[in-house]
Every structure is written in C-alpha cells, then in structure tokens.
C-alpha positions in Angstrom: 9.6 -13.5 -31.9 6.3 -13.2 -32.8 4.4 -10.7 -30.6 0.8 -11.7 -29.5 -1.3 -9.0 -27.4 -4.2 -10.2 -25.5 -6.0 -9.4 -22.9 -8.6 -6.2 -21.5 -7.3 -3.5 -19.2 -8.4 -0.3 -17.9 -6.3 2.9 -17.5 -6.5 6.5 -16.8 -5.3 9.2 -18.9 -4.3 12.4 -17.6 -4.6 16.2 -18.4 -1.2 16.1 -20.2 -2.4 13.3 -22.5 0.1 10.7 -20.7 -1.2 6.7 -20.7 0.0 4.3 -18.8 0.7 1.2 -21.2 -0.4 -1.8 -18.5 2.4 -3.7 -17.6 1.0 -6.8 -18.5 1.0 -6.0 -22.3 4.1 -4.4 -22.4 5.6 -7.7 -20.5 4.3 -9.7 -23.5 7.2 -8.3 -25.6 11.0 -9.1 -25.2 12.7 -6.8 -22.6 14.4 -5.3 -25.1 11.2 -3.9 -27.0 9.1 -2.4 -24.4 9.9 1.0 -24.9 9.4 1.9 -28.5 6.1 1.8 -30.0 3.7 3.5 -32.8 1.0 5.1 -32.0 -2.1 6.1 -34.9 -5.4 6.2 -35.7 -6.9 2.8 -35.9 -10.2 1.6 -37.2 -14.0 1.5 -35.9 -13.3 4.6 -33.6 -9.8 3.2 -31.7 -6.3 3.7 -31.7 -3.6 1.3 -32.9 -0.6 1.0 -30.9 2.2 -1.1 -32.3 5.7 -2.2 -31.0 8.3 -1.1 -33.2 8.9 -4.6 -34.6 5.6 -5.0 -35.5 4.9 -1.2 -36.9 7.7 -2.2 -39.6 6.2 -5.2 -40.6 2.9 -2.9 -40.9 5.0 -0.5 -43.0 6.0 -3.2 -45.4 2.8 -4.4 -46.0 1.6 -1.2 -46.8 4.3 -0.3 -49.2 3.3 -3.3 -51.0 -0.2 -2.0 -51.9 -0.9 -0.7 -55.0 -0.3 2.7 -55.1 -1.9 3.6 -58.6 -5.1 3.1 -57.3 -6.8 5.9 -56.1 -8.4 4.1 -53.3 -5.2 3.1 -51.4 -3.6 6.5 -51.9 -6.4 8.0 -50.1 -6.3 5.1 -47.2 -2.4 5.8 -46.6 -3.2 10.0 -47.0 -5.7 9.1 -44.1 -3.8 6.8 -41.9 0.2 7.0 -42.3 0.1 10.8 -41.4 -1.3 10.2 -38.0 1.1 7.5 -37.1 3.9 8.7 -34.7 6.6 6.9 -32.6 6.4 6.9 -28.6 9.1 5.9 -26.0 7.7 4.7 -22.4 8.7 6.8 -20.1 9.8 5.3 -16.4 6.0 4.5 -15.4 5.3 2.6 -18.8 3.5 6.1 -19.6 3.4 7.2 -23.2 2.0 10.8 -24.7 -1.0 10.7 -26.9 -1.1 13.7 -29.0 -4.3 15.7 -28.5 -5.7 15.3 -32.4 -5.5 11.8 -31.7 -7.0 11.9 -28.2 -10.2 14.0 -30.0 -10.6 11.7 -32.3 -11.0 8.5 -30.7 -12.6 10.5 -28.2 -10.8 9.5 -25.0 -11.7 10.4 -22.0 -10.3 9.9 -18.5 -11.0 5.9 -18.3 -9.3 4.4 -21.2 -9.6 0.8 -22.2 -6.9 -1.5 -23.5 -7.5 -4.4 -26.2 -4.6 -6.8 -26.9 -5.5 -7.7 -30.5 -2.5 -10.1 -31.5 -0.1 -8.0 -33.3 -1.4 -4.5 -32.0 -2.5 -3.0 -29.1 -5.9 -1.1 -29.6 -7.2 2.1 -27.2 -10.5 2.7 -27.0 -13.1 4.9 -25.1 -15.1 2.2 -23.2 -18.2 3.8 -24.3 -17.5 3.6 -28.0 -16.3 0.1 -27.7 -19.6 -1.0 -25.7 -21.5 0.3 -28.8 -19.3 -1.0 -31.8 -19.6 -4.3 -29.7 -23.6 -4.4 -30.0 -23.8 -2.2 -33.4 -23.6 -5.4 -35.5 -26.0 -7.6 -33.8 -23.5 -10.4 -34.3 -23.1 -13.0 -31.8 -19.6 -14.3 -31.3 -20.5 -17.7 -32.6 -21.8 -15.9 -36.2 -18.3 -13.8 -36.0 -16.3 -16.7 -35.7 -18.5 -18.9 -38.3 -17.7 -16.0 -40.8 -14.0 -15.8 -40.3 -12.4 -18.8 -39.2 -11.5 -21.5 -41.8 -11.9 -25.4 -41.1 -8.6 -27.2 -40.7 -7.5 -29.0 -43.5 -6.3 -32.5 -42.5 -3.7 -33.9 -45.1 -4.8 -37.7 -45.6 -7.5 -37.9 -43.4 
C-alpha cells in the first residue's frame, strides 16, 4: 500500500520539543505503521517527516545517485546526517531535536502539510512567505509541472 498524505493541520510544539502528529495524518497509514517515522531537514525551510516505509524508499533513491559527483556528495552530507528515527508516544507525539527546531525556526504553533509521500512541518510565518515569494499563481505552477495525459488511439 502506497501512502498519500494530504491536508493542512496546525498543532503546538511544547518546551520539550514534543509535537503531536495530527491523528488525521497518522490514520492515513496502516495501523501497524503509525508509530515509526524519520524526521529530517527538508527543503525551503521546513522539516520532512516520513513513515518508515517511505523513508526506506527515499534511502534507496538516494543510494542510486551518482556519488562520484561532488554536488551529490555535498547534498548527501547536508541531508542524511540530519535524519533520525522517532516513535510516537501514546498521545501520537514525537520529539524534534533542538537543532532541527532551530533550523526550521519552529515556534509554539506548527503547520503540518500532507504532501503525498511525506509530511512537511513548517513555521506558519515562513510557509506564508514561501507561498508569496515566487509570485506564481496556482494555475501557473500547475502548467509548469503537469504533463498532459496521452490517450492511446484517440
């Protein structure tokens, strides 16, 4: 079963770095996969949160990159050492390490975005700036990334 996280949620992070993963997002996983996650530095100022199964897929993709290229090695050294495994407690909380809290500038209120294979964790103010920074409309973004469906025989 392939996971597909979706939705936007807000939660609070406490002074110990504990953050409750929204139950709506956890329930998108099979019951036996709702406790184990990997959290890491994300792109554009957020953190990435992967289910155990999705993280295994990411690791396989990373292992296929051309390690003989300097940019690949640099990227791997900036990304992979920030990743660590977390388990949810009885309340569905995980502990975010202080270094990642600082890197993502997380404050009391935290924004969760379900983005397909991963969950993104954002400072709401930084996410708002990110959305307006590019001056690209939703329609323009869709036009750039969506590929027309090809119909065989039509």
